C-alpha positions in Angstrom: 0.0 9.5 26.2 3.2 7.0 27.0 3.4 3.8 26.0 2.9 2.9 29.5 -0.3 4.2 30.0 -1.2 2.0 27.1 0.4 -1.1 28.9 -1.4 -0.2 32.3 -4.4 -0.1 30.9 -4.4 -3.3 29.4 -3.3 -5.0 32.5 -6.5 -3.7 34.4 -8.5 -4.3 31.4 -7.8 -7.8 32.0 -7.3 -7.9 36.1 -10.6 -5.9 36.1 -9.0 -5.6 39.7 -6.6 -2.5 41.2 -5.3 -4.7 43.3 -4.6 -7.5 40.9 -3.6 -5.4 38.1 -1.0 -3.9 40.5 0.3 -6.8 41.8 1.1 -8.0 38.3 2.7 -4.9 37.5 4.5 -4.7 40.9 3.7 -1.6 42.1 1.7 0.0 44.3 -2.5 0.7 43.4 -3.1 4.6 44.2 -0.5 5.3 41.6 -1.6 2.7 39.0 -5.0 4.8 39.8 -3.5 7.8 38.8 -2.0 6.6 35.7 -5.2 5.2 34.3 -7.5 8.4 35.8 -4.6 10.4 33.6 -5.4 8.1 30.5 -9.0 8.7 30.6 -8.2 12.4 30.7 -6.3 12.4 27.9 -8.3 10.2 25.5 -11.3 11.9 26.7 -13.6 9.1 27.5 -14.7 6.9 30.3 -13.0 3.9 30.1 -14.3 1.9 33.1 -17.1 2.1 34.9 -16.5 1.6 39.0 -18.5 0.2 41.5 -18.5 -1.3 44.9 -18.3 -4.7 43.0 -15.3 -3.3 40.8 -14.0 -2.5 37.6 -16.0 -3.3 34.2 -14.8 -1.8 30.7 -17.2 0.6 29.3 -18.1 0.0 25.6 -15.7 2.5 24.4 -13.3 1.0 26.9 -13.5 -2.8 25.2 -13.3 -1.0 22.4 -9.8 1.0 22.9 -8.3 -2.3 24.6 -9.0 -4.1 21.6 -7.2 -1.5 19.0 -4.5 -0.7 21.8 -3.7 -5.1 22.1 -2.8 -4.5 18.3 -0.9 -1.8 18.9 1.0 -3.2 21.7 1.6 -6.8 19.8 3.0 -4.7 16.8 5.3 -2.4 19.0 6.3 -5.8 20.3 6.7 -7.5 16.9 8.3 -4.7 15.3 11.2 -4.2 18.7 12.0 -8.1 18.1 12.8 -7.8 14.4 14.9 -4.8 15.2 16.7 -7.2 17.7 17.4 -9.9 14.9 18.4 -7.3 12.7 21.3 -5.9 15.1 22.0 -9.4 16.3 22.6 -10.8 12.6 23.8 -7.4 11.0 21.0 -7.7 8.4 20.9 -4.6 6.0 17.1 -3.1 5.8 15.7 -2.1 2.3 12.7 -0.5 1.8 10.9 -1.5 -1.3 7.5 1.0 -2.1 4.9 0.1 -5.0 1.8 0.6 -6.2 -0.5 -2.4 -7.1 -0.3 -2.0 -10.8 3.3 -3.0 -10.9 3.3 -6.5 -8.9 1.9 -7.9 -11.3 5.4 -8.1 -13.8 8.6 -8.8 -12.8 8.7 -6.8 -9.2 8.0 -9.8 -7.3 11.7 -10.9 -9.3 13.2 -8.1 -8.2 11.9 -9.4 -4.5 12.9 -12.8 -4.8 16.1 -11.9 -6.1 17.1 -9.6 -2.5 15.5 -11.7 -0.8 18.3 -14.7 -1.7 20.9 -12.0 0.0 21.3 -13.5 3.6 22.7 -9.9 4.9 19.1 -8.4 3.3 15.6 -7.5 5.9 13.6 -6.2 2.4 10.7 -4.3 3.6 7.5 -4.0 1.3 5.2 -0.7 1.3 2.1 -0.7 -0.9 2.4 3.6 -1.9 1.1 5.7 -4.4 3.9 7.3 -6.2 3.2 10.7 -4.2 3.6 8.7 -0.7 6.9 7.1 -2.8 8.7 10.2 -3.2 7.4 11.6 0.9 9.0 8.0 2.2 12.1 8.4 0.6 12.8 12.0 1.4 11.9 10.3 5.0 14.2 7.7 4.7 11.4 5.0 5.2 11.8 3.3 1.6 14.9 3.3 -0.7 13.4 2.8 -3.5 9.9 3.1 -5.3 8.3 1.7 -8.0 5.5 3.9 -9.1 3.4 5.4 -12.7 3.4 9.4 -11.9 5.6 11.7 -12.9 6.6 13.9 -9.9 9.4 16.6 -9.7 10.8 17.3 -6.7 15.0 17.9 -6.2 15.6 15.4 -3.6 13.9 12.4 -5.6 15.3 11.1 -9.4 13.2 9.1 -11.5 14.1 6.5 -14.2 11.6 5.6 -16.8 12.3 1.9 -17.2 9.1 1.3 -19.4 6.4 2.8 -21.5 3.3 0.3 -20.7 0.4 0.0 -23.3 -2.9 0.6 -21.5 -5.9 -1.9 -21.7 -9.3 -2.1 -21.8 -11.0 -4.7 -19.1 -14.9 -5.3 -20.3 -17.4 -8.2 -18.8 -17.0 -11.3 -20.8 -19.8 -10.8 -24.0 -19.2 -7.2 -24.0 -19.9 -5.4 -27.8 -16.1 -4.6 -27.7 -14.8 -8.0 -26.3 -12.5 -9.3 -29.4 -11.9 -5.3 -30.7 -9.5 -3.2 -30.4 -11.3 -0.1 -29.9 -10.6 3.5 -29.6 -11.3 5.7 -26.9 -13.8 7.4 -28.7 -15.7 3.9 -28.7 -14.9 3.3 -24.7 -16.1 6.9 -24.0 -19.5 5.6 -25.2 -19.7 2.9 -21.5 -19.6 3.4 -18.2 -16.2 3.8 -16.7 -15.0 2.4 -13.4 -12.2 4.2 -12.4 -9.3 3.3 -10.1 -7.5 4.1 -7.9 -10.1 6.2 -6.5 -7.8 7.6 -3.6 -5.2 9.5 -2.9 -4.8 11.4 -5.8 -3.2 12.4 -8.2 -2.9 8.7 -9.2 -3.3 6.4 -12.2 -6.9 7.6 -12.9 -6.0 11.0 -13.3 -4.0 9.9 -16.2 -6.5 7.6 -17.8 -9.1 10.8 -17.3 -6.4 13.0 -19.0 -6.1 9.9 -22.1 -9.9 11.1 -22.8 -9.8 14.8 -22.1 -7.0 15.4 -24.4 -8.9 13.9 -27.3 -12.1 16.2 -26.1 -14.1 12.7 -24.7 -16.4 12.9 -22.3 -16.4 9.8 -19.8 -19.2 8.8 -17.5 -17.6 7.9 -14.3 -20.4 5.2 -12.6 -17.9 3.6 -9.8 -14.1 4.4 -8.3 -12.7 1.9 -6.6 -9.4 1.8 -4.5 -8.5 -1.7 -5.0 -7.8 -3.4 -8.5 -9.3 -6.2 -7.6 -12.3 -4.4 -6.8 -12.5 -2.2 -9.6 -12.1 -5.7 -11.8 -14.7 -7.2 -9.4 -16.7 -4.7 -10.7 -16.1 -5.1 -14.5 -17.2 -8.8 -13.8 -20.6 -7.2 -12.4 -21.2 -5.8 -15.4 -21.2 -2.6 -14.1 -18.9 -0.3 -16.4 -15.4 -1.1 -17.9 -11.8 0.2 -16.6 -8.0 0.9 -18.1 -5.5 -0.9 -16.6 -1.9 -1.4 -17.8 -0.8 -4.2 -19.6 1.0 -6.2 -16.6 -2.5 -6.5 -14.8 -3.9 -8.8 -17.6 -1.9 -11.5 -15.6 -4.8 -11.3 -12.7 -6.9 -14.6 -13.4 -10.6 -13.3 -13.0 -13.7 -15.0 -14.3 -16.1 -12.7 -16.0 -13.7 -10.5 -17.3 -12.0 -9.9 -20.6 -8.9 -7.8 -21.5 -8.3 -5.9 -24.6 -5.8 -3.8 -26.4 -6.8 -0.5 -27.6 -6.3 0.8 -31.3 -4.0 3.4 -30.5 -0.5 1.6 -29.0 0.6 5.1 -28.2 -1.4 5.4 -25.4 1.0 3.7 -22.1 1.5 4.4 -18.5 5.2 4.6 -17.5 6.8 2.4 -15.0 9.2 4.6 -13.1 11.7 3.8 -10.4 12.0 6.8 -7.9 15.4 6.6 -5.7 16.6 9.4 -3.8 19.0 12.3 -5.4 22.6 12.3 -4.8 22.6 9.3 -2.8 25.8 6.9 -3.4 24.4 3.4 -4.0 24.7 1.1 -1.1 25.8 -2.6 -2.1 22.1 -3.4 -1.5 20.9 -0.5 -4.0 23.8 -1.9 -6.5 22.3 -5.3 -6.2 19.1 -4.1 -6.6 20.1 -1.9 -9.4 21.9 -5.0 -11.8 18.6 -6.9 -11.3 16.5 -4.4 -12.5 18.7 -3.8 -15.7 18.1 -7.9 -16.5 14.7 -7.2 -15.8 14.0 -4.4 -18.0 16.0 -5.7 -21.1 13.7 -9.3 -20.6 10.9 -6.5 -20.6 12.3 -4.6 -23.6 13.3 -7.4 -25.9 10.0 -9.1 -25.5 11.1 -12.5 -23.4 8.6 -11.1 -20.4 5.4 -9.7 -22.0 
């Protein structure tokens, strides 16, 4: 399937008339008919109902048309962005991150890099595993995650270890306390994120497992906000890194744990052995300040 097949299809879907569509595309009708038939054969579905009264999109054809429009719009937007970047000689710098690190100082890094005139930032929410794959493929330049991964092509730096906190519904028996893991194990657990794995969820389960504790996972959530909403609904409790407490949401309470050694690392991943570019040097300089602020308590 080629891009032109999709563009031809959209024009025919809009005109519902091969003669008008061919004229709009500045081509003859017979080759256009063949292109549409080839597309239907490749997709394996009938996109148009043909009759003496003309063409009509099938239900599947309408679905295919709506999604094809989105694809073509995305391609056009990407092409225009690439052209703008080429004209301005801006450098693309990709940042991957897990959601739970974006409530701390990472936005300050993004803000600092955006102030550089020659930098075009690309942000992607990715698990740590996906970040490693994206780094090796060149889709991102730096990643921020929580999972230690052994890969010869990627180096990981622990920026700091972050305390874990429990999130409970307002009015919960543990609210206002500093519970142990054993006390938390008595309550249904909401696991975040559900997938893809491995992730922070496996770190949390491992903490209970190493203390010989069994937990009842009552619900799994892919999104952090969903997990917090489930807690507010009194479905269960969940564990999150400390910076998530900056989230303002009614119906929940963040509480520290009795064991201060229960932490989650914030890891910075980069391609191994690659000389730092000018943008990477700027990112590293900003990171150094942010990490020092964190360690010195100026940014809890």
